[in-house]
N, C-alpha and C positions, 0 to 999 in steps of 0.2 A: 504494500500500500504506500504509494509515494505521495509525498506532499512537497510541493515546491516552496522553498522558503522565500518569503517576500523580501528578504534582505539582500545581501550582496549579489546573489545571482538570481534575480527575478526571472521567472520563467519566460523564455523567449516566445514570441508569438507563434513560431512554427511548432514549438512543443505543445502549446495549448491546443493548436489546431489539430495536431495529431491525436491528442487525448480525446478531444471532442469527437473526432472521426471514429475513434476506436470505441466510443461509448464510455470512455474513462472508466472502464471496469477496473477494479482494483487488481489487475494482474500484478499484484504487488501491493495490496492494501491500498493501494492506489496505484495506479500505474505509476503514479508518482505517489505511492502510498506514503512515501516518506518524502519529505521535501527534498529538494536538491541539497539541502544541508544534511549533514550526516544523520540526524535523527529524524528525518522525515519532516522536514518542514521548517526548522528554525534557522537562525543564522548559524552558519557553520562556525565551529570553533569555540562556541560558548558552552562549556560543560558545567554540569551542576544544575540547580534550579534556575532555568533561564528566566530572564526578565521578560516582561510582556513583549510579544512579537519578536523575540530573539531566541528562537529555539536552537538547540544544539544540533540536531542532526538535520540533515536536510534532505531527504529524498522526497519525492513527491509523496504526499501523505498517504497515498494509496493510489498510486497511479493506476489507471485502469488498464486492464490487460489489453495488449495490442495484438490483434491479428489472429489469436488462437492458432499459432503455427508451430506447435511443438513437434520435435522430430520423432517422437515415439509415443504411441498410446495416448495422444492428446484427446481431450474431450471424451474420454472413455467412461462409461457407466459400469462399475464393477458390481457384480451380483453377489459376491461373497466377501464382504469386508471382514477383516480378521478381528476387529475390535469395535464394539459399539457401547462405550461407557464402561467397559471392564476396568476395574481398578488395576493400577500398575505400580502401586506403592510397595509391593513386596520386594522390589530390588531394582537397581538401575543398571545391572550388568547386561551387556549385549555381547555375545561371542564375537571376537575379532575387533572389538572396539574398546577404548579406554575413556572413561568419563573424565572430562577436563574442566567442566563448569556446569553448575546447575543451581536452580532455585526451586525448592519444593513448596515454598510459601506456607511453612508450618509455624510461623510466628504466632503470637497471641492474637486472638480475635480483636479487631478494631485497630490493629497497629498499622503503621505505614509500611511501605515496602522497604527492604533492606538497602540503606543508602550506600553500602559498600558494593552493591550489585547494580543498582538502578539510579538513574537520574530522571528528572522530569523536563519535558518541553512545556513551556508556559506561553499562552497567548491566544489571540483570536484573529490572526492575520488572513485566514482563508486557506493557508498552507498550500497555495498554488493550485488548488482545486475548487475554489469558491465554496469552501466548507463553512458551516454555520456555527460550529462549536467553539467555545473558549476552553483551552486546556488549562487545568489548574494543577497545583501540587498538593491539594487537600485530600484528606481521607474520605471526604464525601464522594470523590470521584475515583480514587484508587486506594484499596484497603485490603488487608489480609483478613479473611473470614472463613472459618471451617476448613482450613488447609488449602484454600484457594486464593489466588489474586482475583479480586472482583473490581472490574472497571465499570463504572456506572455513567451512562449518558442520561442526563436529566434536564428538564426545563425549570427546575426549582432553583431559585437564587441566581439565575443567569443574568438578570437585568442589572446587577451591580457591576458588570463588566462591559467594556466597550470592544466591539468586534469591527472588522473591516467594513461591515455594512451598516454599522450603527450600534444600538443597544443589543447586547447579545441575547439570543433566545435559548441557548443550550450550553451546558458545560460537560466536559468529559476529561479523559486523561490520556497522555501519551508518555510512555516510559522508554528509556533507551540505556544501553550499556556503554555508550561512547566514552572513551577515556578510562573505563573500568575493566572492560573485557572485550577482546576481539580475537578472532582466530581465522587462519587461512586453511580451508578444506576441513572436511569432517562430516559428521552427522549432526544436524541441528533439528531438534524436535520439541513439540509442545503438545500437551493434552488440554483441550479446551472445549467449552460449550458456548454457542453463539447467542447473541441478542437477535431479535426479530422485529420487523416493521419497516415500512417505507422510510428511506432516508438514513438507515443505519448502515455503517460501513466499518466493520472490525477487521483488523489485520495483525498478523505476526510476521515480521519480515526482517531484512538485513540490508545494511548499506556499507559500502566500502569506507574504511576508516581514513582514507585519503581525501575525503569529501571537502575538508577545510582548505585543501590546496588546489584540487582540480574541479571542485563543485560537482553538481549533479547534471547530467547523468554519467559523466566521465568516471565517477567513482564506482558505478555499477550498483545494481539493486536486485535482491532476490526476495520474492514474495512467496512464502510457502503456505500461509493460511490467509485467505481473503475471501470474504463473502459479502453479499449485500442483503439487506433485510427483507427484500421482496423475493429472493430466491435462495432460501437457506438450505436447499437440498444440494447446492453446488458449491464446490470450492475451486478457486482459481489459483494456479501456480504459475508465476511469471518471472521473467528476467527483464531488466531495463538496462540499456547501455547506450552509448552515443548513437547519433543519427536517429532514425525513426523506428529502428528495429526493436520490438519488444515481444518476443515469442511467449505465448501463453497456452496452457493446457487446462482442462477442467476435469474434475472428478464429481460425479453425481451419485448420491446415495441411492441404493435400490429401493423399490417399493414406496417411493415418495416420502421416504424418511427425511427428517430434518436435523441439521446440525445444531438446532436449538433445543432438541428433545433430550440429548444425551451428550456425554463427553466423547470426543474422538481424538485420535492422535494424528498430527500433521508433521511431516518431516521432509528434509532434503538430505541427500547424500551427495556431497560435493567433492569432486576430485579434479585434478588437472584436466582441463578441457571438457569436463562433463558435470552437469547438475541434474540429478534424478529426483523426482517428486513423488511422495507417497502420502496416502491417507490410510490409516489403520493398517499399515504395512503392505498396502496394495500399490504397486508401482503403476502410475498412470501417465507419466510424462518424462521424457529425457531430452535435455537440451545439450548441444555440443558446441564446440568452438568453431564449427564450420558455418560461420555467419556470412551473410551476403556481402559482396564486394562493397567497400566503402564504410562498412561497420567495423567496430572494434570489440573483441571479446575482453571484457573488463573484470574477469573473475579469477585472477591469479595473485591476489593480495588479501590481507586480512579484512574481515567484515565484522561489524558489531550488530547487536540485536535491537529490535524495536517492537513494542506492543501498543496498539492504540485502538480507540473506537471513534471514528469520525461521524459527524452528523451532517447530512446534506452533501453537496458537492456535485461535480459534473457527472459522475457515474451513477450514484444511487438516486440523485434528485433530492428534493426537500421532503421532510416529513409532511404528512397530510392528516386529515381527520381520522384516518384509520390507524395512525401510529400512536401507541400508548407509551408513556414514560412513567417511571424510569425504566431503562433497559440495561441489562448487564452482560458483559463478557466475563466468563469465569475461566480462569486458567489454573489447572491443577498443578502443573509443573512445566518448567522449561529445562532442557538438558542438551549439553553439547559434548560430543565424543570426538576423539581422534582415532583414526584407523591404526590398528596395531602395526608396528613396523614402519610408521611414517613419522616425520618431524612435525610438531605443532606449527 
């Protein structure tokens, strides 16, 4: 989910045009699910609780998936998901992989996220996607409850903030590990349950940690969990890189099941020249470095993680009378592994 930061690298008109043409689906929490700044939307370089309109990461906050052109099993509906809400707390071991970083969100109920692992982007700049939310660093919007990270998008109390369009209508949260954790290659996964309703746009994604120097999209973006509230049966897995190329694949739950009804596991396995996307251990998309002429594969350096829930924007559209608030994204855990026999 990319979000263009309104700061140093304001989204170029051609980028916005490409996003609109693509439906601004969050092939990446936003195609620009994360702003061009490292954390999906704010000013690149500012780590820690960002000041208003100066987020730390910048990718497009959820750039919409562009093109649906994955090189393998894209847009596949899998009939036999391996997991649908099954608890995975028994252990974090995966044969062939070594755990390098995780957050199980097992802190006291009502507590804020661990500041040694997460920072907040703060502000209501629109994040490059004409979004409507104001991201806060308050526990009203991001809190640990019942062993989960709970990100709440709400219309309560939003009017105290000023957004790019005037008085804010919604608040939410966007978390990132920029400056705290980043890794090149590996398995990145999260177990989560989605919000639902028109205008909701949750994403779990990654941005290149060189975003402060090269900006978005030259830093690269990987979106491995991205849905919109009017189609919670489908997950979008996307890459974003220079030029207009943003390959995307989708995974649709069988039997009209919804990602809002139970927890599911979303993952990427990233190796030199290849990024493979999974839902519940079902491979549904593989992207490779064989990109079109004129494009550049930007996935051979360290990336950091982001989690957010956007409200409104070019891809999902604005909430309407059918949308109920508050809405929550629940994340049971986030884990990162290094393949055995490789260097981190």
